[in-house]
py3Dmol code that shows the C-alpha trace and the ligand (Angstrom):
import py3Dmol

protein = """\
ATOM      1  CA  MET A   1     -11.799 -25.176 -12.152  1.00  0.00           C
ATOM      2  CA  PRO A   2      -9.393 -22.423 -11.073  1.00  0.00           C
ATOM      3  CA  GLU A   3      -9.078 -22.040  -7.353  1.00  0.00           C
ATOM      4  CA  PRO A   4     -10.557 -18.636  -6.417  1.00  0.00           C
ATOM      5  CA  ILE A   5      -8.359 -16.734  -3.997  1.00  0.00           C
ATOM      6  CA  THR A   6     -11.030 -14.626  -2.417  1.00  0.00           C
ATOM      7  CA  GLU A   7     -14.109 -15.378  -0.461  1.00  0.00           C
ATOM      8  CA  GLN A   8     -16.073 -13.432  -3.064  1.00  0.00           C
ATOM      9  CA  GLY A   9     -14.513 -15.412  -5.917  1.00  0.00           C
ATOM     10  CA  GLN A  10     -15.625 -18.617  -4.012  1.00  0.00           C
ATOM     11  CA  ARG A  11     -19.235 -17.415  -4.139  1.00  0.00           C
ATOM     12  CA  VAL A  12     -19.055 -16.710  -7.845  1.00  0.00           C
ATOM     13  CA  LEU A  13     -17.785 -20.319  -8.446  1.00  0.00           C
ATOM     14  CA  THR A  14     -20.493 -21.818  -6.340  1.00  0.00           C
ATOM     15  CA  LEU A  15     -23.105 -19.776  -8.290  1.00  0.00           C
ATOM     16  CA  TRP A  16     -21.558 -20.806 -11.534  1.00  0.00           C
ATOM     17  CA  GLN A  17     -21.446 -24.479 -10.541  1.00  0.00           C
ATOM     18  CA  GLY A  18     -25.181 -24.344  -9.298  1.00  0.00           C
ATOM     19  CA  SER A  19     -26.210 -22.877 -12.483  1.00  0.00           C
ATOM     20  CA  TRP A  20     -24.573 -25.584 -14.420  1.00  0.00           C
ATOM     21  CA  VAL A  21     -26.185 -28.327 -12.260  1.00  0.00           C
ATOM     22  CA  ALA A  22     -29.497 -26.767 -12.975  1.00  0.00           C
ATOM     23  CA  ALA A  23     -28.827 -26.481 -16.703  1.00  0.00           C
ATOM     24  CA  PHE A  24     -27.679 -30.108 -16.848  1.00  0.00           C
ATOM     25  CA  ALA A  25     -30.766 -31.394 -14.987  1.00  0.00           C
ATOM     26  CA  VAL A  26     -33.024 -29.641 -17.543  1.00  0.00           C
ATOM     27  CA  GLY A  27     -30.708 -30.778 -20.372  1.00  0.00           C
ATOM     28  CA  ILE A  28     -30.799 -34.405 -19.275  1.00  0.00           C
ATOM     29  CA  LEU A  29     -34.597 -34.423 -18.931  1.00  0.00           C
ATOM     30  CA  VAL A  30     -34.989 -32.981 -22.428  1.00  0.00           C
ATOM     31  CA  TRP A  31     -32.395 -35.233 -24.061  1.00  0.00           C
ATOM     32  CA  GLY A  32     -34.037 -38.200 -22.305  1.00  0.00           C
ATOM     33  CA  LEU A  33     -37.527 -37.271 -23.675  1.00  0.00           C
ATOM     34  CA  ILE A  34     -36.053 -36.769 -27.169  1.00  0.00           C
ATOM     35  CA  VAL A  35     -34.324 -40.159 -27.096  1.00  0.00           C
ATOM     36  CA  TRP A  36     -37.408 -41.898 -25.640  1.00  0.00           C
ATOM     37  CA  SER A  37     -39.551 -40.399 -28.390  1.00  0.00           C
ATOM     38  CA  VAL A  38     -37.150 -41.289 -31.147  1.00  0.00           C
ATOM     39  CA  ILE A  39     -36.896 -44.985 -29.934  1.00  0.00           C
ATOM     40  CA  PHE A  40     -40.427 -45.792 -28.721  1.00  0.00           C
ATOM     41  CA  HIS A  41     -42.483 -43.635 -31.204  1.00  0.00           C
ATOM     42  CA  ARG A  42     -41.032 -44.475 -34.432  1.00  0.00           C
ATOM     43  CA  LYS A  43     -43.222 -44.424 -37.650  1.00  0.00           C
ATOM     44  CA  ARG A  44     -44.743 -47.949 -37.668  1.00  0.00           C
ATOM     45  CA  SER A  45     -47.207 -47.888 -40.489  1.00  0.00           C
ATOM     46  CA  GLU A  46     -48.891 -45.505 -43.134  1.00  0.00           C
ATOM     47  CA  GLN A  47     -51.757 -45.056 -40.600  1.00  0.00           C
ATOM     48  CA  LEU A  48     -51.702 -41.523 -39.002  1.00  0.00           C
ATOM     49  CA  PRO A  49     -51.530 -41.587 -35.109  1.00  0.00           C
ATOM     50  CA  PRO A  50     -54.374 -40.240 -33.257  1.00  0.00           C
ATOM     51  CA  GLN A  51     -54.491 -36.336 -33.566  1.00  0.00           C
ATOM     52  CA  VAL A  52     -54.987 -34.461 -30.225  1.00  0.00           C
ATOM     53  CA  ARG A  53     -54.742 -30.837 -29.033  1.00  0.00           C
ATOM     54  CA  TYR A  54     -55.003 -28.860 -25.886  1.00  0.00           C
ATOM     55  CA  ASN A  55     -53.468 -31.010 -23.142  1.00  0.00           C
ATOM     56  CA  MET A  56     -54.122 -28.588 -20.331  1.00  0.00           C
ATOM     57  CA  PRO A  57     -51.831 -30.285 -17.709  1.00  0.00           C
ATOM     58  CA  ILE A  58     -48.889 -30.427 -20.103  1.00  0.00           C
ATOM     59  CA  GLU A  59     -49.414 -26.901 -21.379  1.00  0.00           C
ATOM     60  CA  ALA A  60     -49.576 -25.603 -17.768  1.00  0.00           C
ATOM     61  CA  LEU A  61     -46.479 -27.564 -16.914  1.00  0.00           C
ATOM     62  CA  TYR A  62     -44.219 -26.106 -19.562  1.00  0.00           C
ATOM     63  CA  THR A  63     -45.499 -22.528 -18.828  1.00  0.00           C
ATOM     64  CA  VAL A  64     -44.856 -22.852 -15.034  1.00  0.00           C
ATOM     65  CA  LEU A  65     -41.710 -24.857 -14.997  1.00  0.00           C
ATOM     66  CA  PRO A  66     -39.584 -22.396 -16.833  1.00  0.00           C
ATOM     67  CA  ILE A  67     -40.915 -19.594 -14.757  1.00  0.00           C
ATOM     68  CA  VAL A  68     -39.945 -21.636 -11.683  1.00  0.00           C
ATOM     69  CA  ILE A  69     -36.513 -22.340 -12.975  1.00  0.00           C
ATOM     70  CA  ILE A  70     -35.818 -18.651 -13.830  1.00  0.00           C
ATOM     71  CA  ALA A  71     -37.151 -17.397 -10.638  1.00  0.00           C
ATOM     72  CA  VAL A  72     -34.745 -19.891  -8.711  1.00  0.00           C
ATOM     73  CA  LEU A  73     -31.775 -18.747 -10.895  1.00  0.00           C
ATOM     74  CA  PHE A  74     -32.826 -15.047 -10.395  1.00  0.00           C
ATOM     75  CA  TYR A  75     -33.048 -15.494  -6.546  1.00  0.00           C
ATOM     76  CA  PHE A  76     -29.498 -16.833  -6.286  1.00  0.00           C
ATOM     77  CA  THR A  77     -28.003 -14.407  -8.764  1.00  0.00           C
ATOM     78  CA  ALA A  78     -29.539 -11.438  -7.065  1.00  0.00           C
ATOM     79  CA  ARG A  79     -28.481 -12.605  -3.582  1.00  0.00           C
ATOM     80  CA  ASP A  80     -24.938 -13.149  -4.824  1.00  0.00           C
ATOM     81  CA  GLN A  81     -24.655  -9.944  -6.619  1.00  0.00           C
ATOM     82  CA  THR A  82     -25.749  -8.030  -3.567  1.00  0.00           C
ATOM     83  CA  ALA A  83     -23.068  -9.888  -1.467  1.00  0.00           C
ATOM     84  CA  LEU A  84     -20.407  -9.300  -4.183  1.00  0.00           C
ATOM     85  CA  LEU A  85     -21.085  -5.545  -4.444  1.00  0.00           C
ATOM     86  CA  SER A  86     -21.239  -4.951  -0.745  1.00  0.00           C
ATOM     87  CA  THR A  87     -18.817  -2.583   0.694  1.00  0.00           C
ATOM     88  CA  GLU A  88     -19.994  -2.863   4.279  1.00  0.00           C
ATOM     89  CA  GLU A  89     -17.081  -4.779   5.958  1.00  0.00           C
ATOM     90  CA  ALA A  90     -14.321  -2.403   7.130  1.00  0.00           C
ATOM     91  CA  PRO A  91     -11.362  -2.712   4.786  1.00  0.00           C
ATOM     92  CA  ASP A  92      -7.722  -3.355   5.874  1.00  0.00           C
ATOM     93  CA  THR A  93      -6.396  -1.896   2.721  1.00  0.00           C
ATOM     94  CA  ASN A  94      -7.711   0.740   0.307  1.00  0.00           C
ATOM     95  CA  ILE A  95      -6.386   0.868  -3.317  1.00  0.00           C
ATOM     96  CA  GLU A  96      -7.281   3.179  -6.048  1.00  0.00           C
ATOM     97  CA  VAL A  97      -6.810   1.535  -9.306  1.00  0.00           C
ATOM     98  CA  VAL A  98      -6.236   3.832 -12.356  1.00  0.00           C
ATOM     99  CA  GLY A  99      -6.638   2.101 -15.700  1.00  0.00           C
ATOM    100  CA  PHE A 100      -5.154   4.172 -18.528  1.00  0.00           C
ATOM    101  CA  GLN A 101      -4.027   3.778 -22.114  1.00  0.00           C
ATOM    102  CA  TRP A 102      -2.079   1.430 -21.692  1.00  0.00           C
ATOM    103  CA  SER A 103      -1.234   0.300 -18.131  1.00  0.00           C
ATOM    104  CA  TRP A 104      -2.238   0.624 -14.577  1.00  0.00           C
ATOM    105  CA  GLN A 105      -1.471   2.546 -11.509  1.00  0.00           C
ATOM    106  CA  PHE A 106      -2.190   1.446  -8.004  1.00  0.00           C
ATOM    107  CA  ASN A 107      -2.496   4.209  -5.421  1.00  0.00           C
ATOM    108  CA  TYR A 108      -2.441   2.841  -1.856  1.00  0.00           C
ATOM    109  CA  LEU A 109      -4.775   5.155  -0.034  1.00  0.00           C
ATOM    110  CA  GLU A 110      -5.308   5.962   3.706  1.00  0.00           C
ATOM    111  CA  GLN A 111      -9.029   5.465   3.303  1.00  0.00           C
ATOM    112  CA  SER A 112     -11.414   4.645   0.575  1.00  0.00           C
ATOM    113  CA  LYS A 113     -12.892   7.551  -1.491  1.00  0.00           C
ATOM    114  CA  ALA A 114     -16.452   6.968  -0.108  1.00  0.00           C
ATOM    115  CA  GLU A 115     -15.030   7.137   3.404  1.00  0.00           C
ATOM    116  CA  ALA A 116     -13.008  10.343   2.717  1.00  0.00           C
ATOM    117  CA  GLU A 117     -16.068  11.880   1.075  1.00  0.00           C
ATOM    118  CA  GLU A 118     -18.113  11.106   4.311  1.00  0.00           C
ATOM    119  CA  GLN A 119     -15.400  12.881   6.336  1.00  0.00           C
ATOM    120  CA  GLY A 120     -15.472  15.756   3.874  1.00  0.00           C
ATOM    121  CA  SER A 121     -11.776  15.308   2.990  1.00  0.00           C
ATOM    122  CA  GLU A 122      -9.616  14.117  -0.059  1.00  0.00           C
ATOM    123  CA  PRO A 123      -8.242  10.499   0.048  1.00  0.00           C
ATOM    124  CA  GLN A 124      -4.590  10.654   1.053  1.00  0.00           C
ATOM    125  CA  THR A 125      -2.057   8.460  -0.990  1.00  0.00           C
ATOM    126  CA  ARG A 126       0.327   6.382   1.122  1.00  0.00           C
ATOM    127  CA  PHE A 127       2.384   5.414  -2.068  1.00  0.00           C
ATOM    128  CA  SER A 128       1.819   4.417  -5.598  1.00  0.00           C
ATOM    129  CA  VAL A 129       2.897   1.547  -7.852  1.00  0.00           C
ATOM    130  CA  ALA A 130       2.729   2.792 -11.585  1.00  0.00           C
ATOM    131  CA  GLY A 131       3.274   0.574 -14.694  1.00  0.00           C
ATOM    132  CA  THR A 132       3.965   1.254 -18.500  1.00  0.00           C
ATOM    133  CA  PRO A 133       3.206  -1.158 -21.260  1.00  0.00           C
ATOM    134  CA  GLU A 134       6.900  -2.092 -21.174  1.00  0.00           C
ATOM    135  CA  HIS A 135       7.057  -2.491 -17.498  1.00  0.00           C
ATOM    136  CA  ARG A 136       3.953  -4.170 -16.039  1.00  0.00           C
ATOM    137  CA  PRO A 137       3.130  -3.099 -12.591  1.00  0.00           C
ATOM    138  CA  THR A 138       2.663  -5.419  -9.543  1.00  0.00           C
ATOM    139  CA  LEU A 139      -0.275  -5.126  -7.355  1.00  0.00           C
ATOM    140  CA  VAL A 140       0.627  -6.531  -3.845  1.00  0.00           C
ATOM    141  CA  LEU A 141      -1.936  -7.751  -1.340  1.00  0.00           C
ATOM    142  CA  ARG A 142      -1.814  -9.391   2.106  1.00  0.00           C
ATOM    143  CA  GLU A 143      -3.319 -12.843   2.818  1.00  0.00           C
ATOM    144  CA  GLY A 144      -6.452 -12.504   4.915  1.00  0.00           C
ATOM    145  CA  ASP A 145      -6.970  -8.802   4.204  1.00  0.00           C
ATOM    146  CA  VAL A 146     -10.202  -7.156   3.260  1.00  0.00           C
ATOM    147  CA  VAL A 147      -9.277  -5.038   0.252  1.00  0.00           C
ATOM    148  CA  HIS A 148     -11.348  -2.099  -1.080  1.00  0.00           C
ATOM    149  CA  PHE A 149     -10.813  -1.160  -4.756  1.00  0.00           C
ATOM    150  CA  ASP A 150     -11.756   2.313  -6.108  1.00  0.00           C
ATOM    151  CA  LEU A 151     -11.682   2.138  -9.959  1.00  0.00           C
ATOM    152  CA  THR A 152     -11.020   5.207 -12.196  1.00  0.00           C
ATOM    153  CA  SER A 153      -9.924   5.922 -15.780  1.00  0.00           C
ATOM    154  CA  PRO A 154      -8.621   9.278 -17.307  1.00  0.00           C
ATOM    155  CA  ASP A 155      -9.407   8.198 -20.772  1.00  0.00           C
ATOM    156  CA  VAL A 156     -11.582   5.421 -21.915  1.00  0.00           C
ATOM    157  CA  ILE A 157     -13.419   2.389 -20.436  1.00  0.00           C
ATOM    158  CA  HIS A 158     -11.102  -0.298 -19.258  1.00  0.00           C
ATOM    159  CA  SER A 159     -11.899  -3.432 -17.255  1.00  0.00           C
ATOM    160  CA  PHE A 160     -10.085  -4.529 -14.057  1.00  0.00           C
ATOM    161  CA  TRP A 161      -9.769  -8.277 -14.207  1.00  0.00           C
ATOM    162  CA  ILE A 162      -7.841 -10.757 -11.934  1.00  0.00           C
ATOM    163  CA  PRO A 163      -8.987 -14.258 -13.123  1.00  0.00           C
ATOM    164  CA  ALA A 164      -8.129 -15.658  -9.751  1.00  0.00           C
ATOM    165  CA  PHE A 165     -10.811 -13.373  -8.172  1.00  0.00           C
ATOM    166  CA  ALA A 166     -13.352 -14.901 -10.574  1.00  0.00           C
ATOM    167  CA  PHE A 167     -14.565 -11.342 -10.976  1.00  0.00           C
ATOM    168  CA  LYS A 168     -14.037  -8.248 -13.107  1.00  0.00           C
ATOM    169  CA  MET A 169     -15.381  -4.692 -13.115  1.00  0.00           C
ATOM    170  CA  ASP A 170     -15.327  -1.837 -15.642  1.00  0.00           C
ATOM    171  CA  VAL A 171     -13.159   1.151 -15.049  1.00  0.00           C
ATOM    172  CA  ILE A 172     -15.197   4.049 -16.440  1.00  0.00           C
ATOM    173  CA  PRO A 173     -14.238   7.758 -16.811  1.00  0.00           C
ATOM    174  CA  HIS A 174     -16.266  10.014 -14.545  1.00  0.00           C
ATOM    175  CA  GLN A 175     -17.832   7.163 -12.844  1.00  0.00           C
ATOM    176  CA  ASP A 176     -16.716   5.923  -9.406  1.00  0.00           C
ATOM    177  CA  ASN A 177     -16.885   2.115  -9.273  1.00  0.00           C
ATOM    178  CA  GLU A 178     -15.900   0.231  -6.191  1.00  0.00           C
ATOM    179  CA  PHE A 179     -15.698  -3.408  -4.936  1.00  0.00           C
ATOM    180  CA  GLN A 180     -14.285  -5.227  -2.126  1.00  0.00           C
ATOM    181  CA  VAL A 181     -12.764  -8.750  -1.669  1.00  0.00           C
ATOM    182  CA  LYS A 182     -11.452 -10.639   1.323  1.00  0.00           C
ATOM    183  CA  VAL A 183      -8.283 -12.494   0.353  1.00  0.00           C
ATOM    184  CA  LYS A 184      -8.351 -16.105   1.628  1.00  0.00           C
ATOM    185  CA  GLU A 185      -5.626 -17.327   3.921  1.00  0.00           C
ATOM    186  CA  GLY A 186      -2.911 -19.637   2.419  1.00  0.00           C
ATOM    187  CA  THR A 187      -3.108 -17.961  -1.002  1.00  0.00           C
ATOM    188  CA  ALA A 188       0.323 -16.441  -1.066  1.00  0.00           C
ATOM    189  CA  GLY A 189       1.659 -16.517  -4.590  1.00  0.00           C
ATOM    190  CA  THR A 190       1.742 -14.792  -7.984  1.00  0.00           C
ATOM    191  CA  TYR A 191      -1.324 -14.373 -10.176  1.00  0.00           C
ATOM    192  CA  ALA A 192      -2.158 -12.684 -13.520  1.00  0.00           C
ATOM    193  CA  GLY A 193      -4.178  -9.540 -14.029  1.00  0.00           C
ATOM    194  CA  ARG A 194      -5.387  -7.846 -17.218  1.00  0.00           C
ATOM    195  CA  CYS A 195      -7.742  -5.382 -18.907  1.00  0.00           C
ATOM    196  CA  ALA A 196     -10.790  -7.190 -20.153  1.00  0.00           C
ATOM    197  CA  GLU A 197     -12.286  -4.381 -22.259  1.00  0.00           C
ATOM    198  CA  LEU A 198     -10.814  -3.619 -25.759  1.00  0.00           C
ATOM    199  CA  CYS A 199      -9.674  -0.066 -25.057  1.00  0.00           C
ATOM    200  CA  GLY A 200      -7.375   0.650 -28.083  1.00  0.00           C
ATOM    201  CA  VAL A 201      -4.340  -0.285 -29.943  1.00  0.00           C
ATOM    202  CA  ASP A 202      -2.320  -1.564 -27.005  1.00  0.00           C
ATOM    203  CA  HIS A 203      -5.106  -3.104 -25.045  1.00  0.00           C
ATOM    204  CA  SER A 204      -3.267  -6.547 -25.093  1.00  0.00           C
ATOM    205  CA  ARG A 205      -0.343  -4.887 -23.209  1.00  0.00           C
ATOM    206  CA  MET A 206      -2.500  -3.833 -20.247  1.00  0.00           C
ATOM    207  CA  LEU A 207      -1.215  -6.602 -18.160  1.00  0.00           C
ATOM    208  CA  PHE A 208      -0.261  -6.584 -14.511  1.00  0.00           C
ATOM    209  CA  THR A 209       0.878  -9.018 -11.730  1.00  0.00           C
ATOM    210  CA  LEU A 210      -0.866  -9.700  -8.534  1.00  0.00           C
ATOM    211  CA  LYS A 211       1.417 -10.786  -5.679  1.00  0.00           C
ATOM    212  CA  VAL A 212      -0.286 -12.158  -2.517  1.00  0.00           C
ATOM    213  CA  MET A 213       2.178 -11.960   0.293  1.00  0.00           C
ATOM    214  CA  GLU A 214       2.278 -13.556   3.819  1.00  0.00           C
ATOM    215  CA  PRO A 215       1.602 -10.858   6.553  1.00  0.00           C
ATOM    216  CA  GLY A 216       5.434 -10.412   7.400  1.00  0.00           C
ATOM    217  CA  ASP A 217       6.546 -10.063   3.767  1.00  0.00           C
ATOM    218  CA  TYR A 218       3.754  -7.617   3.047  1.00  0.00           C
ATOM    219  CA  ASP A 219       4.454  -5.388   6.036  1.00  0.00           C
ATOM    220  CA  ALA A 220       8.149  -5.212   4.974  1.00  0.00           C
ATOM    221  CA  TRP A 221       7.156  -4.342   1.497  1.00  0.00           C
ATOM    222  CA  VAL A 222       4.793  -1.716   2.631  1.00  0.00           C
ATOM    223  CA  ALA A 223       7.444  -0.169   4.895  1.00  0.00           C
ATOM    224  CA  GLU A 224       9.883  -0.039   1.943  1.00  0.00           C
ATOM    225  CA  GLN A 225       7.283   1.686  -0.232  1.00  0.00           C
ATOM    226  CA  GLU A 226       6.348   4.249   2.304  1.00  0.00           C
ATOM    227  CA  ALA A 227      10.055   4.958   2.921  1.00  0.00           C
ATOM    228  CA  LYS A 228      10.589   5.435  -0.785  1.00  0.00           C
ATOM    229  CA  ALA A 229       7.580   7.719  -1.143  1.00  0.00           C
ATOM    230  CA  LYS A 230       8.699   9.782   1.805  1.00  0.00           C
ATOM    231  CA  GLN A 231      12.222  10.014   0.310  1.00  0.00           C
ATOM    232  CA  GLN A 232      10.744  11.161  -2.919  1.00  0.00           C
ATOM    233  CA  GLN A 233       8.649  13.798  -1.118  1.00  0.00           C
ATOM    234  CA  LEU A 234      11.618  15.149   0.634  1.00  0.00           C
ATOM    235  CA  GLU A 235      13.737  15.332  -2.594  1.00  0.00           C
ATOM    236  CA  THR A 236      10.932  17.235  -4.316  1.00  0.00           C
ATOM    237  CA  ALA A 237      10.557  19.534  -1.350  1.00  0.00           C
ATOM    238  CA  GLU A 238      14.312  20.216  -1.333  1.00  0.00           C
ATOM    239  CA  GLN A 239      14.369  20.905  -5.062  1.00  0.00           C
ATOM    240  CA  LEU A 240      11.505  23.422  -4.754  1.00  0.00           C
ATOM    241  CA  GLU A 241      13.247  25.169  -1.725  1.00  0.00           C
ATOM    242  CA  SER A 242      16.648  25.393  -3.466  1.00  0.00           C
ATOM    243  CA  GLY A 243      14.887  26.694  -6.605  1.00  0.00           C
ATOM    244  CA  VAL A 244      13.414  29.622  -4.551  1.00  0.00           C
ATOM    245  CA  GLU A 245      16.759  30.497  -2.769  1.00  0.00           C
ATOM    246  CA  ASN A 246      18.805  30.625  -5.952  1.00  0.00           C
ATOM    247  CA  PRO A 247      16.615  31.801  -8.862  1.00  0.00           C
ATOM    248  CA  GLY A 248      19.751  31.561 -11.090  1.00  0.00           C
ATOM    249  CA  THR A 249      19.793  27.765 -10.885  1.00  0.00           C
ATOM    250  CA  GLY A 250      16.059  27.419 -11.298  1.00  0.00           C
ATOM    251  CA  ILE A 251      14.499  26.060 -14.392  1.00  0.00           C
ATOM    252  CA  ASP A 252      13.686  28.881 -16.911  1.00  0.00           C
ATOM    253  CA  LEU A 253      10.165  27.987 -18.001  1.00  0.00           C
ATOM    254  CA  PRO A 254       8.916  29.723 -21.172  1.00  0.00           C
ATOM    255  CA  GLY A 255       6.785  32.629 -20.015  1.00  0.00           C
ATOM    256  CA  PRO A 256       5.421  35.842 -21.492  1.00  0.00           C
ATOM    257  CA  GLU A 257       7.952  38.065 -23.157  1.00  0.00           C
ATOM    258  CA  GLY A 258      10.051  40.422 -20.942  1.00  0.00           C
ATOM    259  CA  GLU A 259       9.950  38.121 -17.952  1.00  0.00           C
ATOM    260  CA  GLY A 260      12.653  35.564 -18.899  1.00  0.00           C
ATOM    261  CA  PRO A 261      16.479  36.362 -18.267  1.00  0.00           C
ATOM    262  CA  GLU A 262      17.091  36.326 -22.191  1.00  0.00           C
ATOM    263  CA  ASP A 263      14.450  39.104 -22.599  1.00  0.00           C
ATOM    264  CA  GLU A 264      16.153  41.177 -19.989  1.00  0.00           C
ATOM    265  CA  VAL A 265      19.512  40.932 -21.821  1.00  0.00           C
ATOM    266  CA  THR A 266      17.785  42.229 -24.996  1.00  0.00           C
ATOM    267  CA  ASP A 267      16.295  45.345 -23.148  1.00  0.00           C
ATOM    268  CA  GLU A 268      19.822  46.367 -22.078  1.00  0.00           C
ATOM    269  CA  GLU A 269      21.692  45.896 -25.366  1.00  0.00           C
ATOM    270  CA  PRO A 270      19.612  46.295 -28.497  1.00  0.00           C
ATOM    271  CA  ALA A 271      20.395  43.674 -31.035  1.00  0.00           C
ATOM    272  CA  ALA A 272      22.429  44.590 -34.181  1.00  0.00           C
ATOM    273  CA  ASP A 273      19.491  44.068 -36.561  1.00  0.00           C
ATOM    274  CA  GLU A 274      17.171  46.406 -34.632  1.00  0.00           C
ATOM    275  CA  PRO A 275      17.346  50.067 -35.646  1.00  0.00           C
ATOM    276  CA  ALA A 276      18.910  52.353 -32.977  1.00  0.00           C
ATOM    277  CA  PRO A 277      16.660  55.189 -31.958  1.00  0.00           C
ATOM    278  CA  ALA A 278      18.802  57.711 -33.805  1.00  0.00           C
ATOM    279  CA  ASP A 279      18.389  55.783 -37.138  1.00  0.00           C
ATOM    280  CA  GLU A 280      14.675  56.170 -36.936  1.00  0.00           C
ATOM    281  CA  ALA A 281      14.938  59.920 -37.816  1.00  0.00           C
ATOM    282  CA  ASN A 282      16.552  59.070 -41.131  1.00  0.00           C
ATOM    283  CA  VAL A 283      13.788  56.731 -42.187  1.00  0.00           C
ATOM    284  CA  PRO A 284      11.376  59.383 -43.598  1.00  0.00           C
ATOM    285  CA  ALA A 285      13.946  61.132 -45.626  1.00  0.00           C
ATOM    286  CA  ALA A 286      15.093  57.716 -47.083  1.00  0.00           C
ATOM    287  CA  ALA A 287      11.520  56.993 -47.943  1.00  0.00           C
ATOM    288  CA  SER A 288      11.025  60.366 -49.727  1.00  0.00           C
ATOM    289  CA  GLU A 289      14.296  59.885 -51.598  1.00  0.00           C
ATOM    290  CA  GLU A 290      13.042  56.685 -52.748  1.00  0.00           C
ATOM    291  CA  ALA A 291       9.712  58.062 -53.886  1.00  0.00           C
ATOM    292  CA  GLY A 292      11.273  60.873 -55.828  1.00  0.00           C
ATOM    293  CA  ARG A 293      13.278  58.564 -58.229  1.00  0.00           C
TER     294      ARG A 293
END
"""
ligand_1 = """\
1
CU
Cu -7.763 -1.286 -21.079
"""
view = py3Dmol.view(width=600, height=400)
view.addModel(protein, "pdb")
view.setStyle({"model": 0}, {"cartoon": {"style": "trace"}})
view.addModel(ligand_1, "xyz")
view.setStyle({"model": 1}, {"stick": {}})
view.zoomTo()
view.show()
């Protein structure tokens, strides 16, 4: 068995093992009865054995017993599903997972989307880790953290799967999916992550890496990412500012005619192929000359 690195994953594994124990118990009973019948009730003569029907205790047994088995499996499944989808515990880290054709972006948020909505605000992004099919992104988590995931997709349905979580959840456009995990202590290391929903031609390249870090390393990594994000913000702000102060160095975006610098030039000096206002007077004469021929 893979060792689950979250408390929730441990629960999934326990449920899975319990289901197999129940299945094997039923299987061993059934196989035992088959073998017993094969060995002790072989055809012994041409004479037909006594023919009977309606054995009420047996009929009741194999109606009631499967219902009991299903009820027990249902109870544990419903109990664990409720626990796995619970978002009650206060998270230490909030991450928005954006699955797109064909990679992932991890936005580390100030608060979860549900929390922001409650406060009537938009969730603020601290920093982002973005990937491409060529450069798979790395999702970084801290040991012992409760991590809240908000899943969103701008295009088609993907599925966010970290095998070491023993859990996956679909990433659906226009549908806010969320779940939480508590990363176990002593799980620092590198794990695989992938898309588990056939989402297009490059689906198989939707891979990412999960890195679980010890608290000290994680905090250093976060500080670095936040500094980088701040630096980027400053640079963007500076670019915008300088663009406003010196319009000449700004980028000339294509706009409606008459607004760009090139259009202004045309207005001042008419191009050679355009008729000058004076020539326009000659046009009717030239046209009538043409008609007279
Ligand atoms: Cu996908």
